[in-house]
C-alpha positions as CSV (number, residue, x, y, z in Angstrom):
1,M,-62.0,20.9,-150.5
2,D,-59.9,19.2,-153.1
3,L,-60.3,15.4,-154.0
4,Y,-57.6,14.2,-151.6
5,V,-59.3,16.0,-148.7
6,T,-62.5,14.5,-149.9
7,F,-60.8,10.9,-150.0
8,Q,-59.3,11.3,-146.6
9,I,-62.7,12.5,-144.9
10,I,-64.2,9.5,-146.3
11,I,-61.6,7.0,-145.3
12,V,-61.3,8.6,-141.8
13,S,-65.4,8.5,-141.3
14,I,-65.2,5.1,-142.4
15,A,-62.6,3.6,-139.8
16,A,-64.2,5.9,-137.2
17,T,-67.8,4.9,-137.6
18,S,-66.9,1.4,-138.0
19,S,-65.0,1.4,-134.8
20,M,-67.8,3.2,-133.0
21,T,-70.2,0.6,-134.4
22,L,-68.3,-2.4,-133.4
23,F,-67.9,-1.2,-129.7
24,S,-71.7,-0.4,-129.8
25,Y,-72.4,-4.3,-131.0
26,A,-70.0,-5.5,-128.5
27,V,-71.8,-3.7,-125.7
28,S,-75.1,-4.6,-126.9
29,A,-74.1,-8.4,-126.9
30,Q,-72.4,-8.0,-123.4
31,Y,-75.7,-6.7,-121.9
32,R,-78.1,-8.1,-124.2
33,E,-79.5,-4.9,-125.0
34,V,-80.3,-3.2,-128.5
35,Y,-77.8,-0.5,-128.3
36,K,-77.0,-0.8,-132.0
37,E,-77.3,2.4,-133.7
38,P,-77.9,1.4,-137.2
39,L,-80.8,-1.1,-136.0
40,L,-82.3,1.9,-133.7
41,L,-82.3,3.9,-136.9
42,T,-84.3,1.0,-138.7
43,Y,-86.8,0.8,-136.0
44,L,-87.2,4.8,-136.5
45,L,-87.7,4.5,-139.9
46,R,-90.4,2.3,-139.3
47,N,-92.0,4.3,-136.7
48,F,-91.9,7.4,-139.2
49,K,-94.1,5.4,-141.6
50,I,-91.5,5.7,-144.4
51,N,-92.8,3.5,-147.4
52,L,-89.6,1.3,-147.9
53,S,-89.4,-2.4,-147.7
54,T,-87.4,-3.6,-144.6
55,A,-84.3,-4.4,-146.7
56,S,-84.2,-1.0,-147.7
57,K,-85.0,0.6,-144.4
58,N,-81.8,-1.4,-143.3
59,T,-79.8,-0.3,-145.8
60,V,-80.7,3.6,-145.4
61,S,-80.2,3.3,-141.8
62,W,-76.7,2.0,-142.5
63,L,-76.1,4.9,-144.9
64,I,-77.6,7.4,-142.5
65,H,-75.4,6.0,-139.8
66,Y,-72.2,6.3,-142.0
67,A,-73.1,9.8,-143.3
68,I,-73.6,11.1,-139.9
69,G,-70.1,9.9,-139.4
70,M,-68.9,11.9,-142.3
71,V,-70.6,15.0,-141.0
72,F,-68.6,14.6,-137.6
73,V,-65.4,14.0,-139.5
74,T,-65.9,17.2,-141.8
75,I,-66.3,19.0,-138.6
76,Y,-63.4,17.6,-137.0
77,Y,-61.3,18.4,-140.2
78,Y,-62.4,22.1,-140.0
79,F,-61.0,22.4,-136.7
80,W,-57.8,20.4,-137.6
81,A,-57.2,22.2,-140.8
82,R,-57.5,25.5,-139.2
83,N,-55.3,24.5,-136.0
84,L,-58.0,25.2,-133.9
85,L,-57.3,21.9,-132.2
86,Q,-54.1,20.0,-132.3
87,L,-54.0,16.0,-133.4
88,S,-53.6,14.8,-129.8
89,F,-55.0,12.5,-127.2
90,L,-56.6,15.1,-125.1
91,H,-58.0,17.1,-128.3
92,A,-59.5,13.8,-129.7
93,L,-61.1,13.4,-126.0
94,I,-62.6,16.9,-126.4
95,L,-64.0,16.1,-129.8
96,G,-65.2,12.9,-128.3
97,I,-67.0,14.4,-125.4
98,A,-68.7,16.9,-127.4
99,S,-69.8,14.3,-130.3
100,G,-71.1,12.3,-127.1
101,I,-73.0,14.9,-125.9
102,A,-74.2,15.8,-129.3
103,G,-75.3,12.1,-130.1
104,I,-76.9,11.9,-126.7
105,I,-79.2,14.8,-127.4
106,S,-79.8,13.8,-131.1
107,W,-81.2,10.5,-129.9
108,M,-83.4,12.1,-127.3
109,I,-84.7,14.3,-129.9
110,L,-85.3,11.3,-132.2
111,F,-87.0,9.4,-129.8
112,K,-89.3,12.1,-128.9
113,V,-90.1,13.1,-132.1
114,S,-90.6,9.6,-133.5
115,D,-92.7,8.9,-130.3
116,Y,-90.6,5.4,-130.4
117,K,-89.8,4.0,-127.2
118,P,-87.6,1.0,-127.5
119,P,-87.3,-1.0,-124.8
120,I,-83.7,-0.6,-123.8
121,N,-82.1,0.6,-120.8
122,Y,-81.8,4.3,-121.6
123,K,-79.0,5.1,-119.2
124,G,-77.0,2.2,-120.2
125,Y,-77.7,3.6,-124.0
126,Y,-76.6,6.8,-123.4
127,I,-73.4,5.8,-121.3
128,Q,-72.3,3.4,-124.4
129,L,-73.1,5.9,-126.6
130,F,-71.1,8.5,-125.1
131,T,-68.1,5.9,-124.9
132,A,-68.7,5.1,-128.5
133,H,-68.4,8.5,-129.5
134,I,-65.0,8.9,-127.6
135,I,-63.7,5.9,-129.5
136,F,-65.1,7.5,-132.7
137,A,-63.2,10.6,-132.0
138,L,-59.9,8.8,-131.1
139,T,-60.2,6.6,-134.1
140,A,-60.5,9.6,-136.3
141,T,-57.6,11.6,-135.0
142,A,-55.5,8.5,-135.2
143,V,-56.5,7.7,-138.7
144,Y,-56.4,11.2,-139.9
145,A,-52.9,11.5,-138.3
146,I,-51.8,8.4,-140.2
147,S,-53.3,9.8,-143.6
148,L,-51.3,13.0,-142.9
149,S,-48.2,10.9,-142.6
150,V,-49.0,8.8,-145.7
151,A,-49.5,11.9,-147.6
152,L,-46.2,13.4,-146.7
153,L,-44.2,10.3,-147.5
154,T,-45.9,9.8,-150.7
155,N,-45.3,13.4,-151.8
156,S,-41.6,13.2,-150.7
157,Y,-41.4,10.0,-152.8
158,F,-43.3,10.9,-155.9
159,V,-42.7,14.7,-156.3
160,P,-40.7,15.2,-159.3
161,R,-37.1,16.6,-158.4
């Protein structure tokens, strides 16, 4: 993986994770529930008795959240780069559905392993999480497609003739 692809994955994952997170925060506010993944990760770290200050746990939670987004985008990139999936709305939707299912299963496992039972509406949380992952995949696909267009345009202007 070259430097451009690494930079591309970082930018796409930041955009996709940010859009998903904004959606989660909006739904949290709308329904007055704690559906904020970074905050729930902070609570999980607290439950795992990790010896860090609260501020450090908050920071680590945000880093974990964005790192997981980068893992998802790296997987997406594998499918796109090998032409296994097209940069289309339908394939973005498929990626979002698969990611949503993976996200729900992951959170169920985390809640079980940590023995942390947040006082939330779980059905609502999982529906929100599923939808957030679809938004993540749609954003990732769009930003990746834009980044390819930018790469093509910049290469056509800056390649020596």
